[in-house]
N, C-alpha and C positions, 0 to 999 in steps of 0.2 A: 138140507133146508126144505121146510114144508112148503106146500103151495101157498099157504096163508102168509108165511114170511116173505116169499117171493112176490106175491101180489102187493103187500104193503110196501115192500122195498121199491117196486117199480112205480107205484103211485107216488111215493115220496120223491123219487128221482124225477119223474116226469113233471110233477107239480112244481118242484124246485127249479127245474130248467125253465118252465114257463114263467114262473114268478120272477126269477132273477133276470131271465131274458127280456121280460117286459120292462124291467127297470132300465136295463142297458138300452133297449130300443127307445124308450121315452127320452132318456138323457142324451144319447149320442146320435140318434137318427131323427126322431119326430120333432123334438124341440128346436134343434138347429134348422131343420127344414121349415118349420113354422115361422121362425124368426126371419127367414128370407122371403116369406110371402107377404103380399100386401095386407095391411091390418084388417081390411074388410073380409078377406078370405080367411085369414088366421082366426078371426073371431067366429066365423061360421064353423070352421073345423073344430075349434075348441068346444063350442056349444054342443056339437054333435058327438064328438069322441070322448071328451073328458068325463062327463057325468055317468056314462055307462061303463067306461073302461076301468076307472079306478076301483069300483066295487068288485069287478071281476078279478083284478090284480090282488086285491086284499083277500078275496076268497081263496085264491091260489096260495097265498101266504098261509092262511089258516089250515088248508089241507096239507101243505108242506110241513108245518109245525106239528100238527096232530099226528100225521102219519110217521113223522120222525120219532115222536115220543112212543108211539105204538111199536115202531120198528126196534127201538132200543129195548123195550119190554120183551118183545118176541125173541130178541137175540139171545136172551138168557145169560148175558155176560155180567149182569149186575145182580149179585145175590144179596149184597149189603152195601149201603152207601159208602162206607169207608173203602171198599174195593174199587168203587167208581173213581175215587180221587187218587188212587195209587197206580194208575196205569196211563200210558200214553193214549190209549183208546178212550178211556173215561174223560180225560182232560180235553181231548179233541172234540168229543161229543158235547161236553159241557160248554166249551168255547163256541161251538156251532150253535147250540141252543141260545146262548146269550146273544150272539151276533144276529141270529134270525129274529129274536124278540126285539132287539134294538131297531133293526131294519123295518119290522112290522110297526113298531111304535112310531117311527118317523113317518111311515106311510099314513098312519091314522092321524097323527098330530100335525103334520105339515103338508104332505103331498095331497091328501084328500081335500082338506079345507082350502088350500091354495087353488087347486084345480076347480073346485066348485065356485070359488069367489071369482076366478077369471071367467068362467062360463057365465056367471051372473052379470058381470060387467059387459061381456060380449053381447049377451041377450039384451041388456039395457041399451047398448050402443046401436044394435040393429033396430030397436024400437024407437031410436031417436031420443033416448032418455039417459045418455051416458053422463056420469058424474063429470064435473068440470076438470077434475084432476085425473081422469081416466088414463091418459098416456103415462104419466109418472107412476100412478098406482100399478098399472100393468107391468111396467118395467121393474118395479120393486118386487112384485109378485113373481115375475119370471126369474129374477136373480135368486130369490128365496127358493124357488122350485129347483133351479139348477144346482144350488148348494146342497139341498136335501138329497137330490138324486145322486150327486157326486158322492156323498157320504154313504148312501145306500149301496151304490155300485161298488165302492171300495170295500165296504163290509161284506158285501155279497161275494166278492172275489176271495176274501179271507175265509169266509165260511166254506166255500168250495174247497179251498186248500185244506182246511181243518177236516172236512169230510173225507178227503183223499188220505190224509194221515190216519184217520180212524179206520178207514177201509183196509189199509195195508199194515195196520199195527196188530 
């Protein structure tokens, strides 16, 4: 394995760990902790953490996906597309790519906008301009966020399993 293969593989693995780890952290540590804090504190934390953390998490996803594609190309195991779909390795890599794209899509379509909307409502609340239905809206947004993160975490676990299959096939 060349130094370039090794470098790309380590970038892929480290970015993937950071990306999926952040999803698990958000869902199973940060959100439950925030739900136990007083609403005023919760709002301040979300205002500060949400808007800057989600773009970082999405960049980690992009690095993971891009380095994974480069990693497959450098591996030299795919000479023609029909070979890709006739091996356990190929199917595991394909499943991992589809899974990561779905996780990333959910992040862009749900996690990012929900986080930014919650931060916007929190900012308005701190300024004394909260919408009248803020508590109900925040609860609905929190439920949507939990649901999206549950799906992302489950798919992430599946992708890790697929990558282990690919690695050892």
